[in-house]
N, C-alpha and C positions, 0 to 999 in steps of 0.2 A: 504494500500500500504506500509506503514511503517513496519508493521509486516512482510509482504512478503520480503521486502528488508533486514530485519534484521534476517531472518531465524526464525521468530515467536517470537523473544525475545522482540522487542520494543526498543525504544530509552532509553538511560540512563538519560540524562537531557532533560527535555521538558520545554520550556519557553512559557507561556501564556501571551503575551504582548498586552492586549486589552487597548484601550483608554477609551471607554465607551461602554460596551456591551449593545445593545438595540435590540428591536424586541420581537417577541413572545417567542422564546426559548433563553432567556438571557444567559443561561449557556452552549450554544452550543460549544463555544471555550474551556471551561473547560472540558466538557465531551470528546471532541476530545483529549485533552491533557491526560486525564486519560486513554483513550483507547490506546494512542500511547506510554505511558511510560512502561518500563519493570518493572518486580517485583523488589521491593526495589530501584527503580529509584527515581529521584527527579523531582518534578514539581515546577517551580518558577512562581509566579504570580506577574505581574506588570500591574496594571490597576484598573478599578472600575467596579463593578457589582452593578447596581442600580435597584430599584423596590420596591414595597410595601411588607411589611412582610406578609400580607394576601391579595393575589390577588383578592379575592372575594369582597373586599370593594371598 
């Protein structure tokens, strides 16, 4: 929807303000921010992504 509203460009600044991303897809909010930002735009992260380095353990 963001791409549609911006004529396909995307947002210039995107703020990913997660408190503690949890669940199966921990990076869902970050992936959304990447999809929403325009080329050469800025993504600001404020929050914590946690989990194991190797999810198979």
